[in-house]
Steps between C-alpha positions, in 0.01 A plus 500: 500500500845592388525623148752296284801675363471627141685271262719783378604585844597140574696491185685816599572356860626171331732701281635702800575178686669351195705809445607543852572125527727517204650832568601486863768234448634689198502821701695340781729326242570850343561644848746221591678559167505864554647428846802344327579844330394686821743283694773584254427870521484475888828314529677726251359792691658367817843482315470879430337752272777475237453121480126546480536749216728268288265209571204695402649591160586135445159382606335736251707385208433136584120545563454684170584157325338283768160686463519455124550136548218478761271664241592252239429194710188660642344410173474142623242586762218625263594227244462226761177656646332510159608141429364381836180696461445363157563147626642391165807271526592711806764272657707468178453876411586621850816283500607638163432864615721454806772340300508776226483774773809359651665475162412864439652596826835323418506668145463843664743464788812388305549834314398690816792339694733646248356846545501483889862388511579861377299688765773749579542632140126533480480707815800711406339568158201664669707712727514300823772531768793270408544363852129424524502346157789265580321382815179448306678282242653274778146460635330426165767256385415266793123583484425445129537121511182465706290653218424172320399304809287799616316505165449125499363515853253759372382274217431230753324742731279600206420126451382437857312830491315407184392183680388734782736330747753789564569413868803293397667798339451681831663229704797480262536886497483522879784247520694696248473823697652326811767339289593837337507683825732262684740452205517869402557617859783243528655580157473877533637536853709183533282300750456136576848412357450670156738771375377869503438562122286812526314582183621170330366296788163659465495392125616147581240465772211616284605271211505202732163590641343512145663173411364352823141614434498358148623161607258480787210602272613243241487232767147605603357479147665173441392330816165654610203283368308807378793601272703192411234377249607784268864362484632848441870401455415188283669521158624853590723505191214459256428824311151652434594799287139618441441524879847649541395768252166537697694565819697773331193656319311526823785546733722757312236784539467414874870492534539842330214645708668388826836610376366847415365531852803369687752684287324828561570428864854399425543821289377681814794345689746628242345840506538493878864416440542831314368670822716311752570173678268610791208526248575152367498345851180679593336399185594141553332498843180683394473277193552184696214593735271590198600173330412304808146626502476448124534123543130484603354644178766298315361187651143606410621572155644141471174363649268691278699392187417143588143564606430712184682236280292220638176685422646588162564137435142415589371782283331639809459881442332578829764297675769711348341822624452355858856387513647822377303748713531290825878500481512870393291606804719300744825633349402872496346477855815342645736765339280782634541354850881482445520858390346606837759301688784660309357836564456421868842360594761577224792548737444171681499313180812662364698430826432126461774515232725779628642557850381837615776512761762517229563866405596398154142379436322824611475651152415173342217439745357844436508444120348161533208631714430769229501243221263282705242774526485500117502125486184486719325720243547261213415170685157492358615557148765227539244257613253587225746469217638168632163330541367652180790358304424153652144526404598569133758229503231247585341592173839463316505879446859612538605712196287815563583498877863494392440823305323656797806423719729663244295813487427533870836408643753611239335802349272659762668363816864551394454844352313611819775356721783662312324835468410514873831369632737693281290771342318619823773370727273278709782235497397153620140604581456611149613160370237327733230732386581414130472128597164561653366682199609219264322237715185715509476516122569127442243401759235717337577348157491138620170553674351674206598209272354243739175688510477512121623122461182378321486784258875449430441136416683357794221267612485116501346483145823601343714196563479185288 
């Protein structure tokens, strides 16, 4: 007679299925969205290393603000998950959360547009090459208008994810990748009857792709029977200032945390600019590969925020633990596998972006391969800190992780990078070792806080 499964084992299997079922569309959505940026880098690389370097500077200025906005609107995911888990007026509360998250995005973006319009003076102020700075400004002035629709799309993606129906965001994102690739190729190189606009064409194409994705997602949530009962755009003008403040209270620390992480990588680009254009181009390629693998733990982080948030809303302490550890194990295991892939075939990965037959790319390829070896070493730490942050967000714990990010990235990581790169003359490799060190510190701090969550009063008994 077969022995029945232990109830605890069955609960863990159920959690694994639920996490994977929620995470895989989010992972693929992240990958498809990453493909939009990868396509831009690939096409700009085809246009030449100088064009790629200018575009990389512009992308890094733009993404510093975009990531901040993403963190702000990410507050909507744990808020909606908790509301759905508690099952108290969930339809009305979810609708108001979506509305105020979109209002928050608009309130943030307007002043950001004013800053991005002056990209060239910003880059010149930090010592970048004037020619590259001018090209970056042309790119950003076309790219920046896509920020608001990109953030609104993310709010709607959080909505369908909180309802554990994220496949629709994947469908829309996949269509957006195709739309972006065709339009950017046409506008950069002057194909299909479009003028050859170079960097400006890449910015226009990406703005159009972000707008397309928001409009498509808005149609989905307005028409699909599972979503339309929430009437997300009904009375969109009606204010809910208390919920607006809740979005900012929860989202601002998330935004700052993500901004601290992305801006340390942006700072790495600017430090590479002090070394040379070849280092910038090589850094862009290596970082793009590392960012591509990061989309998997990022998707698991988004999924675990929902799974932990639902258990938090139910006041299910054991469910919180199962949700967190399941996603953490999946994320770290995947990134360990990706580290092995990077170590096994770095040259092949780099030459996907740069033509090895072009003599001008020889030095850039060599640098990118050396950077990728270091990137392989911090894959596990990157996965651990990302999923760990998502676990804590599900408990609405965002302020202390923000402090961890400041310490790990901007004190330990940056000082290590500068010391190794310019003090010991390790150049670009030293910068990458510094990035890895910062990630290792943050991941250890995040994991330690999750382990001590009950002693720290982060459990479900603490919310009203």
